[in-house]
C-alpha positions in Angstrom: 31.7 135.2 182.7 28.1 134.4 183.9 28.4 130.8 182.6 32.0 130.4 183.9 32.6 127.4 186.2 33.1 128.6 189.8 36.0 127.4 191.9 36.3 127.9 195.6 39.9 128.0 196.9 40.2 127.3 200.6 43.8 128.0 201.8 45.2 130.2 204.6 47.9 131.4 202.2 46.6 134.5 200.3 49.5 134.1 197.8 48.2 130.7 196.8 44.6 132.1 196.4 46.0 134.8 194.1 48.0 132.2 192.2 44.8 130.2 191.6 42.8 133.4 190.6 45.6 134.3 188.2 46.1 130.8 186.6 42.5 129.7 186.5 40.9 133.1 185.9 43.1 133.4 182.7 41.4 130.2 181.6 37.9 131.5 182.1 37.1 130.2 185.6 35.6 132.3 188.3 37.6 131.9 191.5 36.5 132.7 195.0 39.1 132.5 197.8 38.6 131.8 201.5 41.4 132.1 204.1 40.3 129.5 206.7 38.3 126.4 207.1 35.4 128.2 208.8 35.3 130.9 206.1 35.6 128.2 203.4 32.5 126.3 204.7 30.5 129.6 204.8 31.7 130.5 201.3 30.9 127.0 200.1 27.3 127.3 201.2 26.9 130.8 199.8 28.7 130.2 196.5 27.7 126.7 195.5 31.0 126.2 193.5 31.6 123.6 190.8 34.9 122.6 192.3 36.7 123.2 195.6 40.5 123.5 195.9 41.3 122.7 199.6 44.5 123.0 201.5 45.2 120.3 204.1 46.8 122.3 206.9 45.3 125.7 207.8 44.3 126.5 211.4 45.6 123.1 212.4 46.7 119.8 210.8 43.2 118.4 210.7 41.3 121.4 209.2 41.4 120.2 205.6 40.2 116.8 206.6 37.3 118.3 208.5 36.3 120.7 205.8 36.5 117.9 203.1 34.1 115.7 205.2 31.7 118.6 205.8 31.5 119.4 202.0 31.4 115.8 201.1 28.2 115.3 203.3 26.4 117.9 201.1 24.0 116.6 198.6 25.5 117.0 195.1 28.8 118.1 196.5 31.4 119.2 194.0 34.7 117.5 193.4 37.4 118.4 196.0 41.0 118.9 194.9 43.1 118.6 197.9 46.5 120.4 197.9 49.3 119.9 200.4 53.0 119.8 201.0 52.5 116.5 202.8 50.7 114.3 200.3 51.5 111.1 202.2 49.1 112.3 205.0 46.3 112.4 202.5 47.1 109.3 200.6 46.8 107.1 203.7 43.3 108.5 204.5 41.0 106.5 202.2 37.9 107.9 204.0 38.2 111.4 202.4 35.7 112.5 199.8 38.3 113.9 197.5 38.5 113.6 193.7 42.2 114.5 193.4 45.4 115.5 195.1 48.2 117.8 194.2 51.5 118.3 196.1 52.8 121.8 196.6 54.5 123.5 195.0 52.2 123.3 192.0 53.1 124.5 188.5 50.4 126.6 186.8 50.1 124.0 183.9 49.6 121.2 186.4 46.9 123.1 188.3 45.0 124.1 185.1 45.2 120.5 183.7 43.9 118.9 186.9 41.1 121.4 187.3 40.1 120.9 183.6 39.9 117.2 184.1 37.9 117.4 187.3 35.4 119.8 185.6 35.2 117.9 182.3 31.7 116.6 181.4 31.4 113.0 182.8 34.3 113.4 185.3 33.8 111.6 188.5 31.2 109.2 187.0 
């Protein structure tokens, strides 16, 4: 899996990280999980992922917003797929550097389809 696309999951729920590893790993992606915003930023810098799946609410209600902005300021930043049980909070924030949004709970097929689209050649152009 040396050439596999790398996905960083930043979510304080270890079960969701396992869900992503299971669903996306079965489709050939390499998944790295972080359990906090701070850990996620550190992993982002170390791993240089092709895509970030980011939960909105972790340490507090603003963590996901702060992490998205930090990653978005990076040269050549990867697409960010934000996930949340409160999609209205994200939809009203037009200043976020996110490429997509999914509302929890997420079906495996929905996650795989959205990730595939975001990582497709020419996506985001």
